[in-house]
Backbone as JSON Lines, residues from 0, in Angstrom:
{"i":0,"aa":"M","n":[91.99,-25.52,28.36],"ca":[91.17,-26.74,28.29],"c":[89.95,-26.59,29.19]}
{"i":1,"aa":"S","n":[88.79,-27.08,28.72],"ca":[87.56,-26.99,29.49],"c":[87.57,-28.0,30.64]}
{"i":2,"aa":"T","n":[86.71,-27.75,31.61],"ca":[86.57,-28.66,32.74],"c":[86.0,-29.99,32.31]}
{"i":3,"aa":"Y","n":[85.14,-29.97,31.26],"ca":[84.42,-31.16,30.84],"c":[84.81,-31.58,29.42]}
{"i":4,"aa":"T","n":[84.74,-32.88,29.2],"ca":[84.81,-33.44,27.85],"c":[83.6,-34.33,27.66]}
{"i":5,"aa":"L","n":[82.82,-34.06,26.63],"ca":[81.64,-34.86,26.32],"c":[81.92,-35.68,25.07]}
{"i":6,"aa":"V","n":[81.76,-36.99,25.2],"ca":[81.97,-37.91,24.09],"c":[80.6,-38.29,23.54]}
{"i":7,"aa":"I","n":[80.4,-38.07,22.24],"ca":[79.09,-38.28,21.64],"c":[79.23,-39.07,20.33]}
{"i":8,"aa":"G","n":[78.09,-39.48,19.78],"ca":[78.04,-40.1,18.47],"c":[77.65,-39.11,17.4]}
{"i":9,"aa":"N","n":[77.28,-39.62,16.24],"ca":[76.87,-38.76,15.12],"c":[75.72,-37.85,15.53]}
{"i":10,"aa":"K","n":[75.82,-36.6,15.15],"ca":[74.73,-35.68,15.49],"c":[73.49,-35.92,14.64]}
{"i":11,"aa":"K","n":[73.66,-36.51,13.47],"ca":[72.48,-36.86,12.68],"c":[71.57,-37.84,13.42]}
{"i":12,"aa":"Y","n":[72.17,-38.8,14.13],"ca":[71.42,-39.97,14.59],"c":[71.41,-40.18,16.1]}
{"i":13,"aa":"S","n":[72.37,-39.68,16.83],"ca":[72.56,-40.08,18.22],"c":[71.66,-39.28,19.16]}
{"i":14,"aa":"S","n":[70.48,-39.8,19.39],"ca":[69.5,-39.11,20.24],"c":[69.99,-38.97,21.68]}
{"i":15,"aa":"W","n":[70.63,-40.01,22.19],"ca":[71.11,-39.93,23.58],"c":[72.2,-38.88,23.72]}
{"i":16,"aa":"S","n":[73.03,-38.72,22.7],"ca":[74.09,-37.71,22.76],"c":[73.53,-36.29,22.8]}
{"i":17,"aa":"L","n":[72.42,-36.08,22.1],"ca":[71.84,-34.75,22.02],"c":[71.48,-34.21,23.41]}
{"i":18,"aa":"R","n":[70.99,-35.05,24.28],"ca":[70.44,-34.57,25.55],"c":[71.46,-33.84,26.42]}
{"i":19,"aa":"P","n":[72.58,-34.45,26.8],"ca":[73.54,-33.7,27.62],"c":[74.23,-32.58,26.85]}
{"i":20,"aa":"W","n":[74.45,-32.79,25.55],"ca":[75.05,-31.72,24.73],"c":[74.17,-30.48,24.77]}
{"i":21,"aa":"L","n":[72.85,-30.67,24.65],"ca":[71.92,-29.54,24.68],"c":[71.96,-28.84,26.03]}
{"i":22,"aa":"L","n":[72.01,-29.6,27.11],"ca":[72.07,-28.99,28.44],"c":[73.33,-28.15,28.6]}
{"i":23,"aa":"L","n":[74.45,-28.66,28.14],"ca":[75.71,-27.92,28.25],"c":[75.69,-26.66,27.41]}
{"i":24,"aa":"V","n":[75.27,-26.78,26.15],"ca":[75.29,-25.62,25.25],"c":[74.25,-24.59,25.66]}
{"i":25,"aa":"H","n":[73.03,-25.02,25.91],"ca":[71.99,-24.08,26.32],"c":[72.34,-23.42,27.65]}
{"i":26,"aa":"G","n":[73.01,-24.17,28.53],"ca":[73.39,-23.63,29.83],"c":[74.64,-22.78,29.81]}
{"i":27,"aa":"G","n":[75.29,-22.67,28.65],"ca":[76.49,-21.85,28.55],"c":[77.67,-22.42,29.31]}
{"i":28,"aa":"I","n":[77.73,-23.75,29.43],"ca":[78.81,-24.41,30.17],"c":[79.87,-24.86,29.18]}
{"i":29,"aa":"P","n":[81.1,-24.38,29.31],"ca":[82.15,-24.76,28.34],"c":[82.49,-26.26,28.45]}
{"i":30,"aa":"F","n":[82.78,-26.86,27.31],"ca":[83.2,-28.26,27.29],"c":[83.92,-28.55,25.99]}
{"i":31,"aa":"D","n":[84.75,-29.56,26.03],"ca":[85.38,-30.09,24.83],"c":[84.53,-31.25,24.32]}
{"i":32,"aa":"E","n":[84.5,-31.42,23.02],"ca":[83.64,-32.43,22.41],"c":[84.49,-33.43,21.62]}
{"i":33,"aa":"I","n":[84.23,-34.69,21.86],"ca":[84.81,-35.76,21.05],"c":[83.65,-36.48,20.37]}
{"i":34,"aa":"R","n":[83.64,-36.46,19.04],"ca":[82.57,-37.14,18.3],"c":[83.13,-38.4,17.67]}
{"i":35,"aa":"I","n":[82.47,-39.51,17.95],"ca":[82.88,-40.8,17.42],"c":[81.8,-41.28,16.45]}
{"i":36,"aa":"A","n":[82.18,-41.49,15.2],"ca":[81.23,-41.95,14.2],"c":[80.75,-43.36,14.55]}
{"i":37,"aa":"L","n":[79.44,-43.55,14.52],"ca":[78.84,-44.83,14.87],"c":[78.84,-45.8,13.69]}
{"i":38,"aa":"R","n":[78.74,-47.08,14.0],"ca":[78.64,-48.16,13.01],"c":[79.86,-48.23,12.09]}
{"i":39,"aa":"K","n":[81.03,-47.95,12.63],"ca":[82.28,-48.09,11.9],"c":[83.07,-49.26,12.5]}
{"i":40,"aa":"P","n":[84.04,-49.82,11.77],"ca":[84.8,-50.96,12.31],"c":[85.49,-50.67,13.65]}
{"i":41,"aa":"D","n":[85.9,-49.42,13.86],"ca":[86.62,-49.1,15.09],"c":[85.76,-48.4,16.12]}
{"i":42,"aa":"T","n":[84.45,-48.3,15.88],"ca":[83.58,-47.54,16.78],"c":[83.63,-48.08,18.21]}
{"i":43,"aa":"A","n":[83.44,-49.38,18.37],"ca":[83.38,-49.96,19.72],"c":[84.68,-49.73,20.48]}
{"i":44,"aa":"D","n":[85.81,-49.92,19.81],"ca":[87.09,-49.72,20.48],"c":[87.29,-48.27,20.87]}
{"i":45,"aa":"R","n":[86.89,-47.35,20.01],"ca":[87.07,-45.92,20.31],"c":[86.18,-45.5,21.47]}
{"i":46,"aa":"I","n":[84.95,-46.0,21.5],"ca":[84.07,-45.65,22.61],"c":[84.59,-46.22,23.92]}
{"i":47,"aa":"R","n":[85.1,-47.46,23.88],"ca":[85.62,-48.1,25.1],"c":[86.79,-47.33,25.7]}
{"i":48,"aa":"E","n":[87.47,-46.53,24.92],"ca":[88.55,-45.7,25.46],"c":[88.03,-44.68,26.45]}
{"i":49,"aa":"H","n":[86.73,-44.36,26.35],"ca":[86.15,-43.31,27.18],"c":[85.05,-43.81,28.11]}
{"i":50,"aa":"S","n":[84.32,-44.83,27.69],"ca":[83.08,-45.19,28.36],"c":[83.11,-46.62,28.88]}
{"i":51,"aa":"P","n":[82.93,-46.82,30.18],"ca":[82.91,-48.19,30.71],"c":[81.7,-48.99,30.25]}
{"i":52,"aa":"S","n":[80.64,-48.31,29.84],"ca":[79.44,-49.0,29.36],"c":[79.54,-49.39,27.89]}
{"i":53,"aa":"G","n":[80.54,-48.82,27.2],"ca":[80.66,-49.07,25.77],"c":[79.64,-48.31,24.95]}
{"i":54,"aa":"R","n":[79.04,-47.28,25.55],"ca":[78.02,-46.5,24.86],"c":[78.31,-45.02,25.01]}
{"i":55,"aa":"V","n":[77.75,-44.23,24.12],"ca":[77.78,-42.78,24.25],"c":[76.36,-42.31,24.59]}
{"i":56,"aa":"P","n":[76.25,-41.15,25.26],"ca":[77.31,-40.21,25.62],"c":[78.0,-40.6,26.92]}
{"i":57,"aa":"V","n":[79.15,-39.98,27.1],"ca":[79.87,-40.1,28.37],"c":[80.52,-38.75,28.64]}
{"i":58,"aa":"L","n":[80.48,-38.32,29.89],"ca":[81.06,-37.03,30.29],"c":[82.25,-37.3,31.19]}
{"i":59,"aa":"R","n":[83.37,-36.7,30.84],"ca":[84.55,-36.73,31.69],"c":[84.67,-35.39,32.4]}
{"i":60,"aa":"A","n":[84.77,-35.46,33.72],"ca":[84.89,-34.25,34.54],"c":[86.07,-34.45,35.48]}
{"i":61,"aa":"G","n":[87.26,-34.03,35.05],"ca":[88.45,-34.32,35.83],"c":[88.66,-35.82,35.89]}
{"i":62,"aa":"K","n":[88.74,-36.38,37.11],"ca":[88.94,-37.81,37.28],"c":[87.63,-38.6,37.21]}
{"i":63,"aa":"L","n":[86.51,-37.89,37.17],"ca":[85.21,-38.54,37.13],"c":[84.81,-38.9,35.7]}
{"i":64,"aa":"T","n":[84.15,-40.03,35.56],"ca":[83.52,-40.42,34.31],"c":[82.06,-40.7,34.59]}
{"i":65,"aa":"I","n":[81.16,-40.0,33.89],"ca":[79.72,-40.15,34.09],"c":[79.12,-40.57,32.77]}
{"i":66,"aa":"W","n":[78.41,-41.69,32.77],"ca":[77.78,-42.15,31.54],"c":[76.28,-42.23,31.74]}
{"i":67,"aa":"D","n":[75.57,-42.29,30.63],"ca":[74.11,-42.28,30.55],"c":[73.6,-40.83,30.62]}
{"i":68,"aa":"S","n":[72.71,-40.51,29.69],"ca":[72.24,-39.13,29.55],"c":[71.61,-38.58,30.82]}
{"i":69,"aa":"L","n":[70.78,-39.38,31.46],"ca":[70.08,-38.88,32.64],"c":[71.03,-38.71,33.82]}
{"i":70,"aa":"A","n":[71.99,-39.62,33.96],"ca":[72.99,-39.47,35.02],"c":[73.83,-38.21,34.79]}
{"i":71,"aa":"I","n":[74.19,-37.95,33.55],"ca":[74.95,-36.73,33.23],"c":[74.12,-35.5,33.57]}
{"i":72,"aa":"A","n":[72.83,-35.52,33.22],"ca":[71.96,-34.39,33.51],"c":[71.89,-34.12,35.01]}
{"i":73,"aa":"E","n":[71.73,-35.18,35.8],"ca":[71.67,-35.0,37.25],"c":[72.99,-34.45,37.8]}
{"i":74,"aa":"F","n":[74.09,-34.94,37.29],"ca":[75.4,-34.44,37.72],"c":[75.54,-32.96,37.42]}
{"i":75,"aa":"L","n":[75.17,-32.57,36.2],"ca":[75.28,-31.17,35.81],"c":[74.36,-30.28,36.64]}
{"i":76,"aa":"A","n":[73.17,-30.78,36.98],"ca":[72.24,-30.0,37.79],"c":[72.81,-29.75,39.18]}
{"i":77,"aa":"E","n":[73.56,-30.71,39.71],"ca":[74.18,-30.53,41.02],"c":[75.38,-29.58,40.94]}
{"i":78,"aa":"R","n":[76.13,-29.67,39.86],"ca":[77.32,-28.83,39.72],"c":[77.0,-27.42,39.25]}
{"i":79,"aa":"H","n":[75.93,-27.28,38.46],"ca":[75.59,-25.99,37.85],"c":[74.09,-25.7,38.03]}
{"i":80,"aa":"P","n":[73.65,-25.51,39.27],"ca":[72.21,-25.36,39.52],"c":[71.59,-24.11,38.9]}
{"i":81,"aa":"N","n":[72.39,-23.14,38.53],"ca":[71.84,-21.94,37.88],"c":[71.74,-22.09,36.37]}
{"i":82,"aa":"S","n":[72.32,-23.15,35.82],"ca":[72.35,-23.32,34.37],"c":[71.6,-24.56,33.9]}
{"i":83,"aa":"V","n":[71.64,-25.64,34.69],"ca":[70.96,-26.89,34.37],"c":[70.01,-27.18,35.51]}
{"i":84,"aa":"R","n":[68.71,-27.22,35.21],"ca":[67.73,-27.21,36.28],"c":[66.63,-28.24,36.12]}
{"i":85,"aa":"W","n":[66.13,-28.69,37.27],"ca":[64.79,-29.23,37.4],"c":[63.9,-28.1,37.91]}
{"i":86,"aa":"P","n":[62.57,-28.22,37.84],"ca":[61.72,-27.2,38.44],"c":[62.01,-27.04,39.93]}
{"i":87,"aa":"A","n":[61.84,-25.84,40.44],"ca":[62.18,-25.55,41.84],"c":[61.21,-26.19,42.82]}
{"i":88,"aa":"D","n":[59.93,-26.2,42.5],"ca":[58.92,-26.75,43.39],"c":[59.03,-28.27,43.49]}
{"i":89,"aa":"L","n":[58.92,-28.8,44.7],"ca":[59.11,-30.23,44.93],"c":[58.14,-31.09,44.12]}
{"i":90,"aa":"E","n":[56.86,-30.76,44.15],"ca":[55.86,-31.57,43.46],"c":[56.02,-31.45,41.95]}
{"i":91,"aa":"V","n":[56.31,-30.26,41.47],"ca":[56.51,-30.07,40.03],"c":[57.79,-30.79,39.6]}
{"i":92,"aa":"R","n":[58.81,-30.74,40.42],"ca":[60.06,-31.43,40.12],"c":[59.84,-32.93,40.03]}
{"i":93,"aa":"A","n":[58.99,-33.46,40.92],"ca":[58.68,-34.88,40.87],"c":[58.01,-35.25,39.56]}
{"i":94,"aa":"R","n":[57.1,-34.4,39.07],"ca":[56.44,-34.66,37.8],"c":[57.46,-34.58,36.65]}
{"i":95,"aa":"A","n":[58.35,-33.6,36.7],"ca":[59.36,-33.47,35.64],"c":[60.27,-34.69,35.61]}
{"i":96,"aa":"R","n":[60.64,-35.18,36.78],"ca":[61.47,-36.39,36.82],"c":[60.7,-37.6,36.3]}
{"i":97,"aa":"S","n":[59.41,-37.66,36.6],"ca":[58.61,-38.8,36.14],"c":[58.51,-38.83,34.62]}
{"i":98,"aa":"V","n":[58.21,-37.69,34.0],"ca":[58.07,-37.69,32.54],"c":[59.43,-37.92,31.89]}
{"i":99,"aa":"S","n":[60.5,-37.46,32.53],"ca":[61.84,-37.69,31.99],"c":[62.22,-39.16,32.09]}
{"i":100,"aa":"A","n":[61.91,-39.78,33.21],"ca":[62.22,-41.2,33.38],"c":[61.4,-42.06,32.43]}
{"i":101,"aa":"E","n":[60.15,-41.66,32.18],"ca":[59.34,-42.42,31.22],"c":[59.95,-42.33,29.83]}
{"i":102,"aa":"M","n":[60.48,-41.18,29.47],"ca":[61.15,-41.06,28.18],"c":[62.42,-41.91,28.17]}
{"i":103,"aa":"H","n":[63.13,-41.91,29.26],"ca":[64.4,-42.62,29.36],"c":[64.22,-44.13,29.19]}
{"i":104,"aa":"S","n":[63.13,-44.65,29.73],"ca":[62.98,-46.11,29.76],"c":[61.94,-46.65,28.79]}
{"i":105,"aa":"G","n":[61.15,-45.78,28.17],"ca":[60.03,-46.25,27.38],"c":[60.08,-45.88,25.91]}
{"i":106,"aa":"F","n":[58.92,-46.04,25.27],"ca":[58.7,-45.64,23.89],"c":[59.61,-46.39,22.91]}
{"i":107,"aa":"S","n":[59.75,-47.69,23.14],"ca":[60.64,-48.49,22.29],"c":[60.14,-48.57,20.85]}
{"i":108,"aa":"A","n":[58.82,-48.58,20.66],"ca":[58.3,-48.65,19.29],"c":[58.67,-47.39,18.51]}
{"i":109,"aa":"L","n":[58.56,-46.24,19.13],"ca":[58.94,-44.98,18.48],"c":[60.42,-44.99,18.15]}
{"i":110,"aa":"R","n":[61.25,-45.42,19.1],"ca":[62.69,-45.44,18.88],"c":[63.05,-46.34,17.69]}
{"i":111,"aa":"H","n":[62.41,-47.51,17.63],"ca":[62.76,-48.5,16.61],"c":[62.26,-48.09,15.23]}
{"i":112,"aa":"N","n":[61.04,-47.6,15.15],"ca":[60.42,-47.33,13.85],"c":[60.62,-45.92,13.35]}
{"i":113,"aa":"M","n":[60.98,-45.01,14.26],"ca":[61.26,-43.63,13.86],"c":[62.59,-43.21,14.46]}
{"i":114,"aa":"P","n":[63.7,-43.82,14.04],"ca":[65.0,-43.44,14.59],"c":[65.31,-41.98,14.29]}
{"i":115,"aa":"M","n":[66.03,-41.35,15.2],"ca":[66.34,-39.94,14.98],"c":[67.24,-39.76,13.77]}
{"i":116,"aa":"H","n":[66.83,-38.9,12.88],"ca":[67.65,-38.45,11.75],"c":[67.24,-37.0,11.56]}
{"i":117,"aa":"C","n":[67.96,-36.11,12.26],"ca":[67.4,-34.77,12.46],"c":[67.49,-33.87,11.24]}
{"i":118,"aa":"D","n":[68.21,-34.27,10.16],"ca":[68.22,-33.42,8.98],"c":[67.57,-34.1,7.78]}
{"i":119,"aa":"A","n":[66.7,-35.11,8.04],"ca":[65.99,-35.8,6.96],"c":[64.5,-35.48,7.02]}
{"i":120,"aa":"S","n":[63.77,-35.93,5.99],"ca":[62.32,-35.77,5.97],"c":[61.7,-37.06,5.44]}
{"i":121,"aa":"Y","n":[60.99,-37.77,6.34],"ca":[60.35,-39.03,5.98],"c":[58.88,-39.01,6.42]}
{"i":122,"aa":"P","n":[58.09,-38.1,5.91],"ca":[56.7,-38.0,6.38],"c":[55.93,-39.28,6.16]}
{"i":123,"aa":"G","n":[55.23,-39.71,7.2],"ca":[54.39,-40.89,7.11],"c":[55.07,-42.21,7.39]}
{"i":124,"aa":"V","n":[56.39,-42.24,7.48],"ca":[57.12,-43.49,7.71],"c":[56.98,-43.91,9.17]}
{"i":125,"aa":"G","n":[56.87,-45.21,9.39],"ca":[56.94,-45.75,10.75],"c":[55.67,-45.73,11.55]}
{"i":126,"aa":"R","n":[54.53,-45.54,10.91],"ca":[53.27,-45.37,11.66],"c":[52.63,-46.71,12.02]}
{"i":127,"aa":"T","n":[53.29,-47.49,12.83],"ca":[52.68,-48.71,13.32],"c":[51.7,-48.38,14.44]}
{"i":128,"aa":"P","n":[50.78,-49.29,14.78],"ca":[49.88,-49.02,15.9],"c":[50.63,-48.75,17.2]}
{"i":129,"aa":"E","n":[51.73,-49.45,17.41],"ca":[52.5,-49.24,18.63],"c":[53.15,-47.86,18.65]}
{"i":130,"aa":"V","n":[53.62,-47.41,17.5],"ca":[54.2,-46.07,17.42],"c":[53.13,-45.01,17.66]}
{"i":131,"aa":"L","n":[51.96,-45.2,17.08],"ca":[50.88,-44.25,17.29],"c":[50.48,-44.18,18.76]}
{"i":132,"aa":"A","n":[50.54,-45.32,19.45],"ca":[50.26,-45.32,20.89],"c":[51.33,-44.54,21.65]}
{"i":133,"aa":"D","n":[52.6,-44.7,21.26],"ca":[53.67,-43.93,21.89],"c":[53.48,-42.43,21.65]}
{"i":134,"aa":"I","n":[53.14,-42.07,20.42],"ca":[52.93,-40.65,20.11],"c":[51.78,-40.09,20.93]}
{"i":135,"aa":"A","n":[50.71,-40.86,21.05],"ca":[49.56,-40.4,21.83],"c":[49.94,-40.17,23.29]}
{"i":136,"aa":"R","n":[50.74,-41.06,23.85],"ca":[51.15,-40.9,25.25],"c":[52.05,-39.68,25.41]}
{"i":137,"aa":"I","n":[52.99,-39.49,24.5],"ca":[53.88,-38.33,24.6],"c":[53.1,-37.02,24.49]}
{"i":138,"aa":"T","n":[52.22,-36.94,23.52],"ca":[51.46,-35.68,23.35],"c":[50.5,-35.46,24.52]}
{"i":139,"aa":"E","n":[49.99,-36.55,25.11],"ca":[49.18,-36.41,26.32],"c":[49.99,-35.78,27.44]}
{"i":140,"aa":"M","n":[51.21,-36.26,27.64],"ca":[52.07,-35.7,28.68],"c":[52.43,-34.25,28.39]}
{"i":141,"aa":"W","n":[52.78,-33.97,27.14],"ca":[53.12,-32.59,26.8],"c":[51.95,-31.65,27.07]}
{"i":142,"aa":"N","n":[50.76,-32.04,26.68],"ca":[49.59,-31.19,26.94],"c":[49.36,-31.0,28.43]}
{"i":143,"aa":"D","n":[49.51,-32.07,29.19],"ca":[49.3,-31.98,30.63],"c":[50.34,-31.06,31.28]}
{"i":144,"aa":"C","n":[51.6,-31.22,30.9],"ca":[52.65,-30.36,31.46],"c":[52.43,-28.9,31.11]}
{"i":145,"aa":"R","n":[52.11,-28.64,29.86],"ca":[51.91,-27.26,29.44],"c":[50.7,-26.64,30.16]}
{"i":146,"aa":"A","n":[49.61,-27.41,30.3],"ca":[48.39,-26.88,30.93],"c":[48.59,-26.64,32.42]}
{"i":147,"aa":"R","n":[49.27,-27.55,33.1],"ca":[49.37,-27.49,34.56],"c":[50.58,-26.72,35.06]}
{"i":148,"aa":"F","n":[51.67,-26.73,34.29],"ca":[52.93,-26.2,34.82],"c":[53.61,-25.2,33.88]}
{"i":149,"aa":"G","n":[53.01,-24.89,32.74],"ca":[53.7,-24.13,31.72],"c":[53.44,-22.64,31.71]}
{"i":150,"aa":"A","n":[52.85,-22.09,32.77],"ca":[52.48,-20.68,32.75],"c":[53.69,-19.75,32.68]}
{"i":151,"aa":"G","n":[54.84,-20.19,33.13],"ca":[56.0,-19.3,33.21],"c":[56.83,-19.21,31.96]}
{"i":152,"aa":"G","n":[56.4,-19.87,30.86],"ca":[57.18,-19.81,29.64],"c":[56.7,-20.86,28.66]}
{"i":153,"aa":"P","n":[57.38,-21.02,27.53],"ca":[56.88,-21.89,26.45],"c":[57.32,-23.34,26.52]}
{"i":154,"aa":"F","n":[58.04,-23.72,27.59],"ca":[58.56,-25.08,27.68],"c":[57.63,-25.95,28.52]}
{"i":155,"aa":"L","n":[57.96,-27.22,28.68],"ca":[57.05,-28.15,29.35],"c":[56.69,-27.68,30.75]}
{"i":156,"aa":"F","n":[57.67,-27.12,31.46],"ca":[57.44,-26.64,32.82],"c":[57.67,-25.14,32.91]}
{"i":157,"aa":"G","n":[57.32,-24.44,31.84],"ca":[57.48,-22.99,31.78],"c":[58.86,-22.63,31.28]}
{"i":158,"aa":"T","n":[59.84,-22.63,32.18],"ca":[61.22,-22.38,31.77],"c":[61.88,-23.68,31.33]}
{"i":159,"aa":"F","n":[62.98,-23.57,30.62],"ca":[63.69,-24.74,30.1],"c":[64.26,-25.56,31.26]}
{"i":160,"aa":"T","n":[64.0,-26.87,31.23],"ca":[64.51,-27.76,32.27],"c":[65.1,-29.02,31.62]}
{"i":161,"aa":"I","n":[65.6,-29.9,32.47],"ca":[66.13,-31.18,32.0],"c":[65.07,-31.96,31.24]}
{"i":162,"aa":"A","n":[63.81,-31.83,31.63],"ca":[62.74,-32.55,30.94],"c":[62.69,-32.18,29.46]}
{"i":163,"aa":"D","n":[62.92,-30.92,29.14],"ca":[62.91,-30.51,27.73],"c":[64.07,-31.15,26.97]}
{"i":164,"aa":"A","n":[65.24,-31.25,27.61],"ca":[66.37,-31.91,26.97],"c":[66.07,-33.38,26.73]}
{"i":165,"aa":"M","n":[65.37,-34.01,27.65],"ca":[65.04,-35.42,27.48],"c":[64.13,-35.65,26.28]}
{"i":166,"aa":"Y","n":[63.28,-34.68,25.97],"ca":[62.35,-34.84,24.85],"c":[62.85,-34.18,23.56]}
{"i":167,"aa":"A","n":[64.05,-33.59,23.59],"ca":[64.57,-32.94,22.38],"c":[64.67,-33.89,21.19]}
{"i":168,"aa":"P","n":[65.14,-35.14,21.37],"ca":[65.17,-36.04,20.21],"c":[63.79,-36.36,19.65]}
{"i":169,"aa":"V","n":[62.78,-36.39,20.51],"ca":[61.41,-36.61,20.05],"c":[60.95,-35.44,19.2]}
{"i":170,"aa":"V","n":[61.34,-34.24,19.59],"ca":[61.02,-33.06,18.8],"c":[61.56,-33.22,17.38]}
{"i":171,"aa":"F","n":[62.82,-33.62,17.26],"ca":[63.39,-33.85,15.93],"c":[62.68,-34.99,15.21]}
{"i":172,"aa":"R","n":[62.33,-36.06,15.92],"ca":[61.62,-37.18,15.29],"c":[60.27,-36.72,14.73]}
{"i":173,"aa":"F","n":[59.51,-35.99,15.5],"ca":[58.2,-35.54,15.03],"c":[58.35,-34.67,13.8]}
{"i":174,"aa":"R","n":[59.42,-33.88,13.76],"ca":[59.67,-33.02,12.6],"c":[60.07,-33.85,11.39]}
{"i":175,"aa":"T","n":[60.95,-34.82,11.59],"ca":[61.45,-35.65,10.49],"c":[60.34,-36.48,9.86]}
{"i":176,"aa":"Y","n":[59.48,-37.06,10.7],"ca":[58.47,-38.01,10.21],"c":[57.11,-37.36,9.99]}
{"i":177,"aa":"G","n":[57.05,-36.03,10.06],"ca":[55.83,-35.31,9.74],"c":[54.64,-35.68,10.6]}
{"i":178,"aa":"V","n":[54.88,-35.86,11.9],"ca":[53.8,-36.26,12.81],"c":[52.82,-35.1,12.98]}
{"i":179,"aa":"E","n":[51.54,-35.41,12.79],"ca":[50.51,-34.39,12.96],"c":[50.31,-34.13,14.45]}
{"i":180,"aa":"L","n":[50.32,-32.86,14.84],"ca":[50.26,-32.5,16.24],"c":[49.15,-31.48,16.49]}
{"i":181,"aa":"D","n":[48.61,-31.53,17.69],"ca":[47.63,-30.52,18.1],"c":[48.35,-29.18,18.3]}
{"i":182,"aa":"P","n":[47.62,-28.08,18.4],"ca":[48.28,-26.76,18.48],"c":[49.25,-26.6,19.64]}
{"i":183,"aa":"V","n":[48.94,-27.18,20.8],"ca":[49.83,-27.05,21.95],"c":[51.16,-27.74,21.68]}
{"i":184,"aa":"C","n":[51.09,-28.95,21.18],"ca":[52.32,-29.71,20.9],"c":[53.09,-29.12,19.73]}
{"i":185,"aa":"R","n":[52.39,-28.63,18.73],"ca":[53.07,-27.99,17.6],"c":[53.82,-26.75,18.06]}
{"i":186,"aa":"A","n":[53.21,-25.96,18.94],"ca":[53.88,-24.77,19.45],"c":[55.12,-25.15,20.25]}
{"i":187,"aa":"Y","n":[55.02,-26.23,21.0],"ca":[56.17,-26.69,21.78],"c":[57.31,-27.14,20.87]}
{"i":188,"aa":"V","n":[57.0,-27.92,19.85],"ca":[58.01,-28.35,18.89],"c":[58.68,-27.15,18.25]}
{"i":189,"aa":"D","n":[57.88,-26.17,17.83],"ca":[58.45,-24.98,17.19],"c":[59.37,-24.23,18.15]}
{"i":190,"aa":"T","n":[58.97,-24.14,19.42],"ca":[59.79,-23.48,20.43],"c":[61.13,-24.18,20.59]}
{"i":191,"aa":"M","n":[61.08,-25.5,20.68],"ca":[62.31,-26.27,20.87],"c":[63.23,-26.16,19.66]}
{"i":192,"aa":"V","n":[62.68,-26.32,18.47],"ca":[63.51,-26.27,17.27],"c":[64.17,-24.91,17.11]}
{"i":193,"aa":"A","n":[63.5,-23.87,17.58],"ca":[64.03,-22.51,17.43],"c":[65.15,-22.19,18.41]}
{"i":194,"aa":"L","n":[65.35,-23.02,19.42],"ca":[66.44,-22.75,20.37],"c":[67.77,-22.64,19.63]}
{"i":195,"aa":"P","n":[68.59,-21.65,19.94],"ca":[69.9,-21.56,19.28],"c":[70.72,-22.84,19.4]}
{"i":196,"aa":"A","n":[70.68,-23.5,20.55],"ca":[71.45,-24.73,20.71],"c":[70.93,-25.84,19.8]}
{"i":197,"aa":"M","n":[69.61,-25.92,19.65],"ca":[69.04,-26.92,18.74],"c":[69.39,-26.59,17.3]}
{"i":198,"aa":"Q","n":[69.38,-25.32,16.94],"ca":[69.75,-24.92,15.59],"c":[71.22,-25.23,15.31]}
{"i":199,"aa":"R","n":[72.06,-25.04,16.32],"ca":[73.48,-25.36,16.15],"c":[73.67,-26.87,15.95]}
{"i":200,"aa":"W","n":[73.0,-27.68,16.77],"ca":[73.08,-29.13,16.6],"c":[72.63,-29.53,15.19]}
{"i":201,"aa":"L","n":[71.53,-28.96,14.75],"ca":[70.98,-29.29,13.44],"c":[71.96,-28.91,12.33]}
{"i":202,"aa":"A","n":[72.57,-27.74,12.43],"ca":[73.53,-27.32,11.41],"c":[74.74,-28.24,11.37]}
{"i":203,"aa":"E","n":[75.22,-28.62,12.54],"ca":[76.39,-29.49,12.58],"c":[76.04,-30.91,12.14]}
{"i":204,"aa":"A","n":[74.82,-31.35,12.43],"ca":[74.37,-32.65,11.94],"c":[74.29,-32.67,10.42]}
{"i":205,"aa":"T","n":[73.76,-31.61,9.85],"ca":[73.62,-31.52,8.4],"c":[74.98,-31.55,7.71]}
{"i":206,"aa":"A","n":[75.99,-31.01,8.38],"ca":[77.32,-30.95,7.78],"c":[78.08,-32.27,7.88]}
{"i":207,"aa":"E","n":[77.58,-33.22,8.66],"ca":[78.29,-34.49,8.81],"c":[78.27,-35.29,7.52]}
{"i":208,"aa":"T","n":[79.35,-36.02,7.28],"ca":[79.44,-36.87,6.09],"c":[79.53,-38.36,6.44]}
{"i":209,"aa":"D","n":[79.62,-38.69,7.74],"ca":[79.62,-40.1,8.17],"c":[78.17,-40.57,8.23]}
{"i":210,"aa":"L","n":[77.76,-41.4,7.29],"ca":[76.37,-41.81,7.18],"c":[76.19,-43.25,7.6]}
{"i":211,"aa":"I","n":[75.0,-43.55,8.14],"ca":[74.61,-44.92,8.44],"c":[73.56,-45.32,7.41]}
{"i":212,"aa":"A","n":[73.9,-46.28,6.58],"ca":[73.1,-46.59,5.39],"c":[71.65,-46.92,5.71]}
{"i":213,"aa":"E","n":[71.42,-47.66,6.78],"ca":[70.05,-48.08,7.07],"c":[69.13,-46.92,7.44]}
{"i":214,"aa":"Y","n":[69.7,-45.79,7.82],"ca":[68.9,-44.62,8.15],"c":[68.74,-43.64,7.0]}
{"i":215,"aa":"E","n":[69.38,-43.95,5.88],"ca":[69.34,-43.05,4.73],"c":[68.36,-43.58,3.68]}
{"i":216,"aa":"P","n":[67.86,-42.72,2.79],"ca":[66.93,-43.17,1.72],"c":[67.58,-44.22,0.84]}
């Protein structure tokens, strides 16, 4: 049995679940996975068996229960500093935490109008003025991170960090909804989608048969 158990929702739709799952898989950290289909009659009861917040994801680590994607990421960074990382430099780390926290708490228009459906294609859907403003802010941050901190590799801060996991669902959203991107952001999306862990998530999402009608054509 693995040290960790991660409880997640549908891989097609659960953007919050993707973040810690990606950190664990990309970091090579073994874990057991419990997937609970969302929007079913027993969903709430099944999640409550694991999560005091009634939401996924939740990580069980021995007697510990950690919920919320960002809290899980911070826990993993402390337990596995060689596998799950923030940038090493203090000032760069502060910027990475800032852009991650902005993703964690913001962009409600994007979330509402372009829900994650990582194996669908809905080009042009959801383009409200508020969504376009969210997209503009995200791409502004991506360009700034790549220009100022990305010299060491193709990710936001050069090497893969927690910040990249926080924006992984946005990468899938931009792909699903055919968002037009500048060359820097397009290269970043391509880099993220090509990650073996992202490809594995996508394959397993595509194989799912538990569908949420409102997210389907």
